[in-house]
Structures are given as structure tokens and as C-alpha cells.
ZAZAMAR-289004 format. One record per atom (N, C-alpha, C): x, y, z. Coordinates in steps of 0.001 Angstrom, whole numbers, plus 500000, padded with zeros to 6 digits. Example, Ala and Ser with C-alpha at 12.3 -4.5 7.8 and 13.67 -1.06 7.14 Angstrom:
! residues 2
513190494310507800512300495500507800513200496700507800512850497750507080513670498940507140512900500030507870
This chain:
! residues 577
080989226536792147081421225711791364082840226058790483083600225105791143085401225306790065084959224901788970085705225564788153086216225375786621085994223920786160086953223142787069087238221502787067085503220850787029084870221198788170083719220699788492082660220933787166082831222224786825081826222588785695082111221760784216083724221520784172084107220466782970083253219035783150083479218485784183083081217207784880081624217217784601080707217959784843079281218317784925078591218527783151079656218906782440079763219084780953079039217730780442079993216997780609079929215449779946078481214714780141077714215112781372076316214556781657075328215296780858075349216177779859074549217179779575074677216856777804073078217044777512072831216069776034073064217095775086073455217274774205073015217842772889073902219189773108072917220330772471073162221729772712073623222159774071072819221691774924073073222083776354074758221775777063075318220829776291076544220472776467077448221496775858077390221601774487077973222636773936078081224085774354077098224496774987076903225742775585077762225750776895077826224558777695078322224256778509080111224454778770080062223808777226081865223644777158081744224998776573081596225773775694081785226856775525082372227959776636080955227747777763081247228665779011082751228049779921082869226860779583084211226384780102085297226560779713085280226833778534086881227829777503086704228729778000085470229728778095085728231052778259086415231120780064085908230901780459086346230705782644087465229983782367087973229524781074089414228524781437090428229405780804090066230162779955091050231309779501090611232585780478089876232908780940090010234092781894089940233756783262089094233318783796089448232995785359090020232376786329090717231759785232091941230660786058093314231359785890093341232593784831094393233080785153094417234099785735093373234666786004093540235473786973093650235183788482093084233800788467093338233172790073094230232751790592095238232096789164096334231108789508097604232476789965097442233743789968098509234854789876098100235571791694097169235165792126097396235709793281096702234758794325096893234385795647096562233716796685095706234870797496094565233984798648093906235058799220094271235447800118095356234370800820096008234793801928097091233821801868098311234018802695099620233254803124099361234036804764099748232938805260099892233060807031100740232134807179101926232846808262102882231690808478102931231605809846102853230658810793103097230412812199104923229502812128105588230210812981106592229492813109106914229701814780108243228865814715108439228822816492109845228360816707110661229395817192111768229205817528112617228489818565113287227192818221113790226155819556114385227146820577114758226431821753115921226944822203117447226785821523117622225419820445118876225358820002118763225991818826117764226992818568118177227868817274117048227286815939116410226210816399116073225445815398114901226103814898114669226791813602113195227102813228112580226564812497111088226552813315110383225569812412108965226816811408108884226378810443107819227240809820106813226718809137105267226709809178104518226139808602103784227190807918103746227464806438102809228636805668101781227656805291100677228585805318099065228108804906098802229323803712098485228552802303098314229414801913096625229181801161096021229911800775094537229945801084094316230389799154093741229925798882093197230258797209091963230630797114090883230674796022089960231198795974089616229756794639090706229922794014091147228901792989092265228323792840092930227516793209094392227032793624094979226942792068095924227303791319096723226914790481096777225065790254097134225089789252097606223446788714098583223163789538099835223933789349101285224117790057101760224800790821102334224680792090102591225543792536104230225638792882104884226258793590106724226463793295107165227301794503107513226832795224108550227829796249109939227353796331110688228461795802112176228764795807112639228897797515113457228075798331113944228875799619115056228458799410115748230196799893117611229852799782117846229250800857119200228706800175120064227781801148121168228457801507121341230064801552122348230574801680122133231943801579122651232796802232122863234587802194124161235180802254124414235567801527125377236565801430125612237501802638126685237838803187127286238476804221128420239395803746128540240446804782129801241532804272131069239969804252132308241071804112133400240493803955133966239007803703133051238677802281133222237844801312132503235977802102131675236421803164131434235418803718129873235286803863129109234160804005127773233614803767127009232875804710125966233107805071125852232079806041124834230848805159125252229413805711124898228285804794123112227320805674122300227763805218121099227026806363120790225406805362120445225037806593120217223461806875118400223570806563117762223011805657116177223114805056115969221591804970114952221283805917114901219892806245113147219341806745112963218331806774110881217809807333110462218741806001110396218692805027109614219536803962108473218788803599107282219002804146106124218250804058105041219662803397104305219217802765102681219981801912101921219354801807100808219440802438099426219126802580098251219927802250096877219373802895095621220462802431094707219212802626094236219544803600093156219240804168093318217816804656094861217509805455095465216846805821096122215321804864096148215940803286096659214815802527097456215311802058098541214260801974100261214507801769099948214753800146100361216096799643100435216107798800101825215481797840102690215299798441103795214944797818104674215456796943105182216600797410106131218058796838107394217008796380107640217285794958108785217460794540109845218698794632111179217690795316112212218891796417113165218499794964113908219440794797115167219853793937116151220735794184117333221055794449118521221481794599119006222138792980118959223305793073118974223903792201119687225958792776121042225148792439122457226346792773122058226707793789121750228054794742121637228103796165120429228423796541119529227217796178118104226961796488117404225815796235116484225576797288115817224276797397114442224699796725113926223896796026112785223759794973111539223238795276110564223422795843109631222885796407108674222813795023108345221546794371107338221512793280105891220750793994104814221915793754103279220572794456102391220784793689101890219676792850100880219048792192099496219527792625099260220355792672097735221195793653096232220250793120096547219196792449095201218721791871094306217713792884094889217585794168094113217092795135093829217811796295094415219131796156094386220140796818092587220706797293091586220807796202090651220985795958090223222353796690089357222962797360089263223900797942090203224091799296090901223345799483091460223087800822092665224363800910092972224833802097094367225422802370095379224551801919096914224875801019097376224299801057098906224612802058099427224188802723100051224018804183101624223412803668102620224424803655103754223711803589104543224237804915105225222946805617106016223180806620107755222390806284108389223485807097109754222825806812110488223214808021111588222637808270112451223092809485113852224075809035114705224673809795115616225935809361116842225739810422118000225169809843118886225360810909120215226186810753120822227290811328121538227885810607120496229865810766119991229893810719119235231423811135119246232055812046119955231355813004119909231998814696121149232128814397121705233413814584123167233928814261123699234879815669125055234376816029125379235211817056125606236791816815125214237537817690125800239211817213126780239354818254127681240454817662129041240980818673129055240898819782129982240517820297129318241167821803130012242243822388129296243095823106129569243908824075129412244017825062130631244814825409130780244978827284130018245421828129129716244408829119128649245007829755127210244418829855127146244168828301125612243684827989125425242271827513124240241697827616124179240432827730124579239896825990124887238541825953124917238162825083123899238016823867123866238302822775122332237862821957122236237249821071120925236553820412121190235639819295120249236790818311120566236504816600119969237676816049119023236849815068117697236667814840117475235580814556116667235895812916116879235501811751116344236365810881116231235718809289114889235712809119114074234475808158113392235416806843113545234506805597112293235172804904111507234722805251110250234891805618109152234203806236108148233936804888108503234661804121107873234778802170108822234478801163109346233434800493109883233924799536110001232807798460110309232933797266110272232081796184108840231498795637108034232114796196106407231775795596106101232340794782105383230918793580105481231310792455103890232079791772102802232257793022102295233326792972101982234604794423101413235371793886101745235920794922100576235755796194099919237159796813098808237048798096098695238567798395097346238465798743096118239564798706096565240028800142096929239087801239096959239505802758098261238340803123098775239210803183100294238408804681100518238787805907100368237750806332101094237829808151101567236610808575101521237085809687102498235683810664102812235834812016103476235094812668103910234962814107105064234008814430105924234500815088106697233455815757107027233185816936106646231894817492106024231607819141107892231162819424107827231965820484109345232378821569109665231361822121110612230948822711110822229714824076110286230394825108109417229578825860108729229657827403110016231076828038108974231896828157110161233350829435110491233979828117111148233663827445111729234547825618111145235719825556111717236744825446110662237637824996112026238866824471111435239532823575112096240586822985111580241686822152112404242986822510111402244266822032112358244415820557113156243919819868114206244236818843113753243458817236112988243893816748112045243557815870112325244181814434112478243615813186112251244518811824111766243631811115111219244284810289110224243426809013110287244220807931110863243580806935111065243959805520110331243628804515109523243948803359109078243467802207109096244016801007108592243165800126108884244122798654109600243130797692110342243502796521110791242440795579112229242850796526113201241566796038114360241082797269115247242409796852115265242888795879116496243474795707116235245479796348114898245369796761114190246778796555113161246461798119113229246250799448112127245923800689112231247549801260111045247372801705110468248530802661109755247599803615109425248769804797109052248204806013107180247641805569107291246707806526106314246125806184104777246723807057104028246228806647102828247170807035102563247121808255102746246406809639102910246553810749103619245363811132104225245467812256105360244101812665105516244901814308105405244138815414105662244381816592105853243150817695106491243212818870106820241729819492107381242511820915106943241866822205106966242444823513106590243270824211104913243404823267104239244030824030103214243702824134102000244024825166100874243480825606100249242750824595100015243357823405099139242627822081100178241736821558101416241916821412101449240812820654103071240495821443102940239582822048104119238976822888105184238219822190104961237822821484105804237085820257105663238302818639107115238025818048107285239037816716106044238407815947105297239325815611104136239106814411104298240710813489103897240330812245103928241442811354102528240980810419101921241703809466100883241839808685101263242592807406101203242305806143101381242913804913100312242729804144101110242937802802100176242726801561099821243686800586098860243485799685099559242556798742100724242880798364101120241128798364102787241205797289102863239686796357103350240234795495103328239515794102104463238401794087104285237458792867104993236345793556106733236922793471107193235896793808108881236093793801109265237602794728108311237990795555108714238837796569108685238490797839109273239297799077109827238410799835109030239456801315109098238642802110108815239197803913109839238854804763110769239549805195111995239301806019111954239954807383111493238867807979110940239023809997112381238903810427113111239623811487114306240032811781114528240295813483114674239374814248114072240125815607115759239395816515115867239968817999116766239499818662116441239001819981116926238112820566116750238005822165118174237331822509117926237085823822119527236792824916119830235432824642121144235483824321121938233962823889121342232767824621120944232620825922120668232118827027119605231692826625118440232325825996117347231689825547117170230992824461118272231563823294118156230732821805119685230728821721120296229575821523121560229618821079121993229634819470122922230180819233123256230365817838123600228803817204123160228968815974123415227716815281124084228034814163124598229211813360124710229710812488125929228975812160126254228761810559127499228205809675127907228889808941128571229597809070129549231096807989130360230249807148130461230044806212131537230017805033131834230765804048133301230936803841134083232237803344134091231514801665133215232824801163133739232795799596134479233118798563134852232378797618135809232702796526135096234055795899136206234730796049136248236054794861137407236765794573137829237225793936139251237949793532139082239087794678138215239930795150137800240469796215138417239938797723138204238887797517138242238535798976139779237674798712140453236928797345141740236527797498142387237759797853142348238736797277142842239829797425142782241086798242142314240840799482141426241589800306142757242776800727142224243736800813142655244536801368142627245078803035141519244251803702141656244246804982143451244359805564142792245129806879144267245235808143145167243608808152144653242804808310145588242090808396146012241512807256145413240834805781146284241139805110147156241843804200146802243367804261147728243957803936149031244468804664148553244164806247149717244574806835150978243519806808150138242312806172151391240855806223151795241215804885151325241620804043152032241986802764153337242951802471152526244223803574153408244955803298154673244819804058154524243746805331155311243396805990156714242888805302156008242010804863156833241149803826157799241572802368156967242836802389157644243404801374158792244406802043158877245061803170159370245635803480160723244529804153160418243738804865161554242549805245162006242325803944161438241528803411161757241126802042162808242091800891162135242822801081163274244143799795164352244172800690164280244581802327165725244871803095166587243621802970165995242197802865166695241301802865167461241316801395166506241279800618167162241017798930168535242746798722167961243249799186169005244594799187170379244137800115170327243715800818171710243090801795172087242217801041171038241332800456172174240463799491172797240832798340172333242021797943172567242173796765174159242975797113173893244073798071175049244869798452176309244050799109175957242503800059176771241747800500177616240514799525176689240059798625177132239307797803177325239208796355176573240914795917176536241263794392177210242328794092177796243053794944178592244178795068179471244200795328180659244817794179181892244839794405182507245240795303183721244325796267184718245049797341185066246049796780184903247054797617185666248594797296186678248436796713187340248559795490188646248829795160189675249665795188189127251367795826190199252265795899190435253156794238192015253590794651191799254248793290192127253174792548191879253532791223192137252767789570192993252006789419193645251181789330195117250552789080195176250787787420196381251563786997196813251962786274197160249875785255196379250110784792196003249142783628197452248990782381197633250247781809198329249932780596198645252270780328199425252159779468199827253842779564200580253864778260200390254825777523201058255542776879202882256215776895203887255674777079204676256010777402205737256519776748205867258039777103206694258864775958207926258099775655208157258103774326209876257621774178211090258433773325209568259601772888210735260813772144209656261729771979210090263080771488209301264187770655208420263998770238206895263566770752205859263359770087205368262200769767206174261242770350206242259659770088205655259033771553204722258325771418204624257709772665204080255898772481204704255274773339204875253905773167203534253166774086202837252516773606202143251568774421202146250388775494201945250632776964202905249755777441201851249321778646201627247830778630200840247185779419201281247262781430200626247945781909201465247652783229200895246356784056199916245961783973199082245151784768198952243761783251199555242364783714199760241427782736197922241049782571196997241603781694195846241597781474195348241017779946195130239679779533195182240266778242193424240271777706193700240442776063192260241480775856191140240342775875191019238714776120190259237810776476189547238081778107190705238285778615190250238448780318189812239901780547190407240472779481189266242587779744187804242150779492187343240992778329186008241308778284185268240510779834185842239683780126185353238608781196185355239352782609186603240348782551186493241178784041185339242395783849185281242515782658184388243646782240182539243501782769182403242392781772181102242021781905180281240226782940181505240103783048181596238551783960181127237689783051181654237811781749181137236618781633181987236328780039182069234908779641183124234741778388182168234618776877182376235807776245181895236262775058182563235996773787181594235599772662182501235381771351183934236628771058182932237757771394184122238655770770185371238476771745184815238173773089186590237812773788187476237360773253187006235584772322187683234889771607188065235462770589187102236333769709187485236635768739189287237925769095188806238478769868189744239712770207191422238467770885191067237603771304192160236861771539192696236343769971192015235608769260192596235119768596193780235867767720193123237625767392193792238530767033195102238960767708195038238552769026196353238950769917197213238387769806196555236950770116197524235935769827198342235931768369197585236189767299198203236169765930199026237533765973198839238593766331199890239941766577201029239588767415200957238699768488202390238451768942203147237031768375202464237092766839203334235851766284203213234255766646202183234116767285201788232567767604200696231789766437200374232839765527199042232393764455199431233375763670198885233026762587198989233896761062197295233791760806196249235199760209195455235174759949195546235356758625195386234307757779195103234481756110193815234722755558193622235549754848192820236121753724192906235215752429191997234377752161192402233850751141191652234949749858192125234163748665191560235306747258190134235028747241189242235911747105187795235779746663187634234994745488186494233733745502186111233287744578184984233929743661183999233380742802183095233980742160183686235331741316185118235389740694185285236589739939185516237702741054185832237405742464186095238661743330184431239054743663183754238054743802182264238597744422181849237637745442182498236563745516182248235934746961182775236584748058182166235993749212182498236430750713183894236170750785184442236929751544185496236483751923185948235727753186186847234764752974186754233139753323188547233604754662188836233015755605189877233154755837190257231855756270191636231526757021192213230299757291193232230404758633194126229772759382194975230342759664196516229576759768197440229856759696198651229140759677199173229342761314199862228227761728200184228215762734201712228586763143202026229433764328203128230506764041203771229415764857204930230171765574206317229812766381205403229229767578206397228736768508205820227427769673204963228602770364203943227503771097203346228207772136203344228446773728204766228809773616205736228968774608205014230216775043204659230681776568204111231725776946202879231947776888201974230961776365200604231489776266199769230765777170198747231542777612198102230791778650197057229620778267196616228444778826195855227273778766195250227897777324194513228440777740193284228812776928193509229656775359194505229872775430195479230647773890195810229552773646196734228739774227197058227476774039195754226387772914194908226685773683194000225642773356193569226260772065193248227324771988192741227917770563193622227853769537194821227953769817195666227956768551195850226378767954195999225507769448195725224099768673194506223628768025193445224522768518192325223778767099192047224570766112192906225903766173192111226758764769193476226259763643194893226159764261196266225020763298196663224072763888195988223024763927196774222013764722198080221840764265198638220774764742199879220634764647199778219430763956200239219134762385199872217871761590198755217994761047197946219297761461196406218963760536195870220666759791194389220076759140194247220674758651193986222291759073194179223629758722194255224782759709192366224722759184191872225271760556190092225600759980190199226705759173189190226634758177188705228055757831187353228539758695187249229580758504186768230483759711185374230500759390184821230223758015183403229706757396182792228459758391183794227978759175183220226493759912184047226272760984184212227546761570184921227835763253183929227294764005182624227734763944181722227133764724181601225779765345182092224445764270182324223426764301183560223119765099184960223901764966185456223308765087185689224197766738185446225177767231185306225560768296184179225613769454183151224788768604181533224492769096182231223476770652182678222456770192182859221436771625183698221776772279184714222989772219186014223058773258185293224753773881184112224968773526184169226101774341183639226329775479183277225261775905182962225224777136184029225424778199185302224248777324186515224356778132187133225596778207187076226616776952187715227527776729187185228648777620186063228785777981184942229336779097185805229058780341185939227689780616186706227360782046187698227887782277188379227487781308190288228146781493190054229370781891189361230161780831189789231887781105188419232129782890187808231381782982186829231672784108188179231734785152188904230608784765189619229591786105191164231255786095191616231398785134192562232537785106192276234039785689190868234234785570190771235781786378190317235097787782190292233825788246190137234020789661191641233580789989192324233153789493193354232935789440194494234111790096194090234801789030194736236551788928194226237374790375192911237101790991192538237638792199191709238551791788190981238350790597190147239533790429188906239036790540188479237976791052187252237377791586187261236653792356186135236175793631186298235495794949185887234086794474185463234179793120184765232724792973184587232747791199184668231647790347184063231444789141182926232249788927182643233275788043182017233851787887180649233265787326180783232473786555179520230995785943179111230555786948180071230104787843178989228925788627178508229904789981178644230994790459178172231468791273176753231918790778176919232321789454175874233051788689175131231964788404175358230723788132174594229629787580173716228894789197174231229113790490173938228758791403172716229707792048173350231268792087172191232102792536170814231844791242171372231519790136170195231694789293169371230214789156170028228843789778168771228245790047167931228429791442168627229147792504167954229597793760166801230364793199167595231362792253166227232405791922164833231599791198165573230524790306164053229674789536163382229006790456164096228163791525163164227705792635162143228486793490162599229794793746161991231158794363160687231332793410161246231595792320160340232026791274158891230812791119159436229950790964158636228250791282158010228349792300158355228386793803157860228022795126156827229127795447157316230544794553156230231760795428155141231249794465155212230853793339154358231288792371153119229816792242153675228690793524152725227927793975152551228448795078152704229347796037152537229958797216151321230860797076151698231429795544150600232446795271149130231479794719149178230544794098147893230234793884147181229315795371148260228957796137147679228470797290147020229378798110147693230870798240147052232038799107145895232315798582145622232517797067144567232856796295143590232265796418143464230643796081142332229437796457141863229510797842142995229680798811142632229271800139142291230694801207142803231566801164142722232789801878142697233936801026142701234791802273142454236218801733143768236929801642144809236035801581146273236866801567146995236726799865146044237040798755146714237326797956147439238108797720147162239396798118148743240289798267150004239673798528149910238928799548151372238575800360151619237970798852150693236653798687151685236071797023152133236691796100151488238167795812152133238666794535153375239319795539153335239796796356154484240312797103155931239389796919155302237891797411156169236678797011156860236437795689155957236609795019156608236391793408157405237509793270157328238712793334157697239927792888159407239668794185159260239417794855160854239534795864161026238170795110160496236881794570161497235708793889161835236014792595161345237146791737162224237455790510162840238036790885162787239090791862164049240339792542165374239058792912164899238169793192166518237165793605167156236552792037166271236598791377166136235754789854167319237351789103166789238265789559167252239405788491168716239299789587168179239393790679169717239914791358171063238688791126170721236844790932171498236247790481172403236890789620172360237454788807173072237557787429173974238795787633173563239323789093174947240649789805175349240014790495175576238810790871175956238115792608177081237817792065178020237755790813179744237748790636180568239115791199181234238504792345181555239914793256183213239576792564183221240911792603184808241273792026185375241353793645186678241216793421187227241650794576187961243023794680188344243221795519189030244371795903189975244900794531190940243857794629191779243943793113191358244102792250190385243481792389189289242868790445188397244798790229188228244746791384187308246512791118188525247795790767189581247617791295191065248181791171191228248511789616191578247062789436191849246728787789190527247302786755189085246954786799188146247338786325187986248701786147188105249352786816188370251226786964189881251644785994190822250563786223191552251267785509191249250551783671190595249459783831190299249639782300188983250569781731188597251430782540188009252281782323188366253275781363189398253567782528190524254498782583191029253851780949191488253307780500191827252615779650191175252958778348190237252779778355189318252503777440189025253961776987188654254976778045189240256338777786190148257158776867191534256372777546192663256718776225192733256556775290192252255206775086192229254556773477191158255458772730190063256632773171189361257225772621190004258353772249190550258675773075191314260261773051192634260076772722193440259449772632194805259233772690195631259602771201196100260226770720196136260598769261196556259616768648196349259172767416196539258053766740198436258426766162198481259556765524199622259569764784201082259762766210201079259599767553201656259571768206202424258074768635201851257283767850203274256181767907204890256105767034205416255605767794206854255545766778206884255186765878207378256013764534206819255903763033208087254191762827209083254459763539209697253074762792209509252071763043208297251866763996207539250456764781205996250617764801205212251809764192203664251625763877202828250410763425203523249372762750202669248617762549202657247952763843203662247679764266203916246532765621202952247073766649203540248538767096202709248981767971201086249569767906200961249479766932199058249664766536198707248216766764199344247463766143198749246229766219198546245471767756199404245972768558199046245387769624198187246282770817197769247384769824196527248096770542195022247779770090195178247219768913194039246446768277193116245702769119193990244276769594192743243595770394191903243994771999192915245024772135192032245666773217191768246746772692191132247260771655190487247894771403188865247430770533189209246119770302188103245022769939187147245211771336187672244757772435186871244653773538186378245687774277187532247142773879187277248198775104186854249393773920186659249554773176186274250563772329187244251179771342186958251897770509187959252656769360188358251433768780187863250732768162188644249805767136188655250420766233187513251311765282187440251852764020188941252708764451189003253646764953189803255130764902191740253981765315191666252978765546193262252150765481192971250961764253192069251176763706192385250368762483192649251729761372192194253015761882192408253679760206193934253945760388194363254270762058195778254446762370196872253692761546196537252493761521197440251389761107197316251697759057195692251909758633195927252720757244196508253404757236196617254592758401197552256088757920198901255558757899199644254698758392200704254290758835201200253925757543200978253182756381201296252993755364202190253788754545203384253040754729204393253933754141204828253913752733203672253032751602203994253316750303202455252798749781201712253998750357200475253975749586200253253270748236199296252717747660198647252183746536199348251476746169200370250747746940201420249698746800200638248342747517200495247384746530199979246296747631201238245810748529200286245598749951200675245189751201200308244060751546200276242649750901199690241287751526200384241425752511201471241180752890202174240318753863202762241357754853202874242952754937203458243588755355203113243373757293202595242993757454201685243248759087202494241946759167202711240838758823203173239954759717201745238759760043200956239056761059200280238523761664198835238549760609198815239068759366197360239395758425198116238887757126197731237706756673198256237610755043196880237924754532197656238261753332195926238686752147196335238093751264195387238325749700195684237766748554196742239303748183197608239014747228198819239991746190198066240945745953196545241713745311196489242700745491195974243321746225196108242983747411195438243521749054195954244473749622195597245499749377196483246795750051196228247367751717196909247538752585196624247942754130195446248849753727195019249567752607194035250461752953192663249713753052192823247969752808191905247323752912191364246447753879192741247316755093192399246775756400190847246756757293190711247998757301189793247903757997188276247292757729188345246791756366187003246024756006187054244916756066188520244824755936188835242913755949188560242605757431189533242982758853189197243062759968188374242751760218187224244274760012186104244364760835185405243157760523185088242503758514184685241211758084184839240098758848186307240206759606186757238868760139186141238751761970186076239968762387185665239901763907184009239785763490183393240469762099181615239892762752181231238660762414182298238336761375182140236756760863182587235701762164183559235889762625183761235239763735182662234813764994182380236588765358181537236389766345180457235919765896179668235784764828178490235586764128177992234095764263179356233283763754178974232034763591179097231417764736179979232002766067180386231581767443179260231727768276177957232843767889177081233020768403175665231982767932176284231655766058174992230543766116175085229256765925176199228740767026176543227528766877175166226793767690174915225558767763174332224550768215174750223972769273
């Protein structure tokens, strides 16, 4: 008698007898079912493989005492190598007991189909779970000279919520089909061992069959066998599973594609830089300036090439910078077209230094950008600009000044095209390349195994963006002049400052200072002006002509004054909005 029947019968017993029966039911309910629900008496599989590869499975589970609920989890995928997996289609699921449909509940849970059965109607009858599987018949790799083969592999026991003492089964093959290649593994899914027995293609076992047990809840029995493809047609559905390892696969084809793109793209980038970004060969340096002997121990600074300080900086670094404009202001001043005026300090001499400008003689002989600069700093009939507000005055015309200087260096033949336009064009191309390569990387990572190729494309695009800053190309003449400027920078660093003509030292050194601002050695030539003072200790507010200072100012104050002037102009222009 079952526990369920014992409980029903106890309701018809009177008094103390009923109480005794209920106590017995309680004891049996606590002990007997707990043990019975863990293990079935037997688990027998009867399967059939059709010619189209469809596998039909019927599981017969016999219990001494069935649990109140039975659950089985059937895997709908199987992981393969190389980031791929098999997809299984499980259909026609039925659960019966003694011919009664138990109406199972089916639900998808991740990569499993979960079958839940309420066994209340099963009684002592065995429970039969049947279903069909498509996708378990897989084509084996073709071997030259041998028949094509199909491998059928399925977990005939899997995901059951109870164990079984005796596990056995057999798979019926299509008529005339035979196999003698069979394997059976059983145990926990991650640690299977060979089944107790398994055989196929023998007199005793014409079809694949096995025996095993006992097996605990959740353990598996995997039966694998192969037979000719003309007997069973493969029906596998193979899909690729996205992982980082798959996206950035180092398998031969993706790796070769990435290396080929790196080599070809790297070579193209190198050629691009050499052909478009490397200066044309200029031969020997062009003598830009020299210190010409005029008397014993005296040398005069003479420009050989007509290149002005603002153009020196642009030819050197391919950009018009605030330091180039500051040097130009000092240069037009020392040439007499502008006077830099240092104003008396406020706040009892402790305030910041302020400067303004005074227009000099005519602007004849000035280049266009120099004329624009003079007209802005000291306009005809207008108020001169204070250095503290120089960014407000020059800010709106900076693009115009840059255009004029760039046009000048092109007209001189030092660049084949305006550096700013060339740089901007290649920067846009590099930016587009980076954005496009990032999109390509995302698509390659998401959809293919060629993530390494995407990384190479991004690297090459960043290379284009970097090379874009090198693209302004100097002509052969520009390269020679640049070498000459490097020679001049070295000469300014080593030329004795005491060799300037004594009778015209102020003017001679003043001509050198704008070039020293952009080429270096600025401090030593400022000190040379201080050392040229013919009346030390006496105020020199207007001795230089191009720099006017308060009445108590001396030439020894020049280094701090000019250094502060250059720093302030640069800072104001850099900070403009």
C-alpha cells in the first residue's frame, strides 16, 4: 500500500486506531518518500534514428514510489571547438503513465528545455517521456578514399531530477544500416567515464545499446555512434558563439589577414610619409646670415637670405605661433616702424609692467603681415593698444596674420603649398580614417573572427592621423634654408657678443635680438646690449630708440623688461578665446 493510499484509509478508522495510522503515515511520510524520491528503480531508453537524421527518444522510468513532481532538463545546444555550437530542435514532447497523458509543463530556461511533470495521476505506472530531436546527426570530416560518415551523439540520460538504479537503452537504426563504431560515457557532466557495457554491430547487439547504473540526479549517459551518410543524412545546425577569443581569433586565416594588413598598410603609410611628408632633399645648407668682419675684432651681422623673424619660426616648425608674432613686433620696432613704450608702474612702483605702442615712420617696405600688425597695434589716428589688451586687438586678425605669413613662405618657394591647409586636409582624412576604422573594428568584433584585423586598421588610421601633422612638405629650397637656419642658431649660441662694432653696438645687437627670440640665445644677446652701455648707472629711457621706458629706467633693466614683454605677449595671445 502506498503512503497516499494509507492516508486515505486512515480517514475511515475510528478514534485511537485512526490516530495510530496517522502517526504511522507521518513517520512514513518523513522517511520512506524522502528515500524513494531520490532514485527510480529503472530508466530504460528506446530510441530510433531516421534516415533524415531525426532522433526519436522514449524514456521509461519505473518507480517503487513516484515523487510528487518530476523534472527533466534537455540541453538545446552543445558546445564545439572553435567557438561554435550545435543547435538542437526538440519537439513532440509527451509524458504518459499507463496510457494517461500527464500534461507536462514545458518552458525554455537559457539553453535548456525544462519538462515538469505532476505525477499525481501516475500511480504505480511507469512514466514515459517521449520527444524528437533534430540536429544530433553531424557530418564527420571527409576522408579521401573512404565513405562519408554521419555521427549521432545524444545524452540519452540527462537533467533528470531523480537518479536511477538501473540505466539501459537501445537505438534502432534504419533498415540495412550497420555500425560498429560506438562509444558510451556516463557520470557527472564534467567528469564522465565509460558505461558499464555498450556494443553495436554484433550478433547479440545489432543496434547500438548500453547498460549502466546506478546514476544520481543530474548525471548523464552519452551514446555516440557513426554510420554511413547514405544511411543517415546529417541534419546539424552549427552556429558561431560570440566570445572575445572568437572575435580576436589567432587562427591562421584571421591572423594572416591581420599581418597582411599590417605589412601592406605599414608600407603604404611609410611611403605616404616619405613621398608627401618628408622634405625634398635640399643639398648643402643655404647661408642665411653671417657675421661679416669689418675691422680687427669686429664683425657685423648681415642677412644673406631675405627671411624675417616671423617667417623663421614658420619655416622651422611649419606653424605661425605667438612667439613668431612677438618676434615680428620687436623686429618692426628695431627697424623704426614701431616704438615699444614701457609705461611707469602704478601702485608705488609695485604694479605689473604695462606697455603700449607708438607708430613710427611709414610702413613702406613692410610685408603684408607686418603692415597689418603695425596698423592694429598703433592705428593711424586711433588709440594705440596696451599689451594687457593685446589679445582683444590681435585676436580677430590672427587668422589674417597667419594667412599672410603662410602665403609669404609659399611665395618665397620654401613650401609647395600652405602648411596649414595641407595639415588640415590630412587631419580631416586621418580623423575620418580613425572613425571609420573604429566602426569597422566594432563590426568585425561583433560579427566575425577578424578582430585583430580591426585593431590593425585602427592602428593604421591613428598612424595616418599622426602623419598628418608631418605632411607639410618643404621644397628643396626650403630644406636648404632650414639647414641654414640651424647653422645660424648655432652661430648665435657661440658668436662672441663683444665682436659687434663699438660705434653702432645698439643697432647691431638690436637687429640680432628678433632672430634670437625664435632661434635661441635670446638672453646672451640681451646681456650684450646691457654690456654695450656707454654710461652705466645713468638712466637710459630712450637710448635704444625702438624701446622707450620711464625716466629712471636703465639699460641694465632691459633683460627683465624685454623678457616680461615677450612673455606677456605670448601669454595673452595663447589665452585668447
